[in-house]
N, C-alpha and C positions, 0 to 999 in steps of 0.2 A: 069057063072059067066056069067051077063048083062055088058051094054057098060056100064055102072056108072065103073066097077072092073077095067078098062085099065087105071083108076087114080092111081101111083103109090103113095107108103106109104112111108113114112120115120120116121123108127123109132131112138130117140133119147137114144142113150146108151153109151155117152161115158164120161158122170160125174165120180167125183173121189170117190162117196159116204162120203165126208168127215164127216158127223155129224155121221156116223156109228161105231167108234171109232174100227175102225180095219175092222169091215167085211162088208161086201157088198151087198149094197142092191137088185142089180138086183141081187145075185145068191140066196137071198132068194126063200125058199120053197115055191111054192104055188100051189096047190091042185097037188101035187107030181111031182114040176118039179120045176127048175129054174127060179126065174119070165123073166129076159130077153127072155128066151125059148118061156113061156106062151105068153110074148105080139108078139114075131116076128109071133108063128104060129096062132095068134088070129087075125092079120095083112095080114097075109095070104089066112086067110079064106076069107077073102073079096076082097084081092087086090095081080092082077096077078103079081105085081112087088114092091118087098118091097126092101128097103135099109138100112141098118141099121150101123149108126155110131158109130164107139166103139176106146177105147185108142188104142195108138199102141200098136202092137207083141213085147215080148210075154204078153198075159192078160187069165187072165180066161174065161171071158166073150164069146171069140171065142170057146174057148170048148163044150160051156153053148150052145152056136146053131147050132152044130157042124150037119152035115146032113140035114138042114132045107134046103128050094128053097129059100133063101135070099141074099144079097149082102153085102156084109161087107164092111163099108166105113172108112177104119183107119184116125183116126184125128187126124194129128201129132202132132198137137198144143190144145189137148183137155183140159189144164191146163188151158190154156186163160179163159176158162168156155166156156157157153150154144154159144155165136155170132160162136167159132169155129166151133163148132158141127153141127150148121145152114147151116154155108156156105157152109159148104163141104156135107152134105146131099144134100143140093138143088143144087149145084152143077155137083153131081154126077147122077141126075135123068137126061134118054134119051130126046134126042132133041121133040121127040113128046108127048112130056108127055102136056096135058092141064091145067091143075090140081096136087096137092098131098094133102094126106092122113097127117098131121102131126102127130106124137103119140110120150108123152111122155114115158120112158121104166119105170117106178114107180108110174104107175097108177093100182094098182093092181084087182081092183074093177069094170073096165071098160070091157064089153064083146063083142063080135064078132057083136051080134045084136047092143050094140049100136054106134059100129063103120058105121054098116050097114045102122040105123037110119041116121046119119049123112049124109052121102057117097049118099043114097036115096033123101034129101033134096037137094043138090047140083043140078042147073038150070045154066050149062055155058052161054047160053045163055042172062040170067037178068044182072042185073046191079049191081048186090054183085060179091065182087070181094073176101067173106070170108064165109064162113061157118063153123058155129063153135060150139060146144056141149057147153050144163051149168047142173048145177044142177036142181035138180026139184022145186028151189023157183029161178032160172033164172041168177045164177050167174056163170060169164062164166071161161069155163073150156077148159077141151082136151076130144076129136082130135078136130084139124082144119082142113078146108081142104084151101088151098091156089089157087088163079086163075092163071094162066102162066102170068103173067102183073105183078105182083108181086114179080116173084121170081127174077129180078135182083137187087130188096131190098136186100135179103137175102146177097147178096154178101161184103156190106157195114158193116154187123152186127162185133164190137165189145164186146168184155166184160161178163157179163154175165145176159145182157139185155135181154135177149131172143129176138122174136120177138112182142114184144110191142109195140116197133114206126111201123112195120109194119101194126100194125091192127089199130093203132092211124094214119098212112099214110090211110088208107083205109074208115076212117071217118063215115059217117053212110050206107057204105055200105057193109054191115058183116047183115048177116043172123043168128040169134039164134035157135037152136035145143034143147030145156028142154030133156034131159035123167034123169032116173027112181035116188033117192037121189042125193048123194054125189061124187055119180061114178067118175064122170069129173072133179070134185079135191080130190079125198082124194091120193094121194101121201104121200108115207112115207118114211121120211127122217133119222127116230132115233130107235135104239132098243127099246126107252120105246115106240113111238110110235107104231112098229109092235108087240111089246107084247100086247097091247093092243088093238091091229086090229086080232092077232089072238083069244086074249079072248074073243072077243064079234063075232066070230066066232062057235065057240066051243059049 
């Protein structure tokens, strides 16, 4: 691994899958394993340290990532929304982290190569504060790398607004890195979306 691999990753996986009507989207089978396990393994391929935000125990997602070299981060108030997950994830980062790669747990088309492409674009000596994956047409998506100077902003997040306010705070100091197709945005939130996705893969 090169120097950029020392940038830790945060995998957001504390959501409730509320639109899945009783099933867990992060436990859906993707390439023979639960999606959450796939995402963690993918992040671990390119980052030496991976932190995974999870709902409080007991929860099947802990079993799904058992044996992986990742650090679970329990989010006591996960039901509050993505803000709680982001606060917990960034609070768990080591003090020596100069940036962090943020990855949503529910993007099944992203690859380790996509994460590497975004990481390779990072230049911590530049004026940029954020490096963000986009679709091939330029629509903003994930993963996103945040410079350390933004970490404190995550402690102020509430509700389910995610990090959009922090991206807005960075203004024009955001670099966009195009990834193939719609992989940077193709999150699957309902049984119908999963069924359509599987049909297109078959």
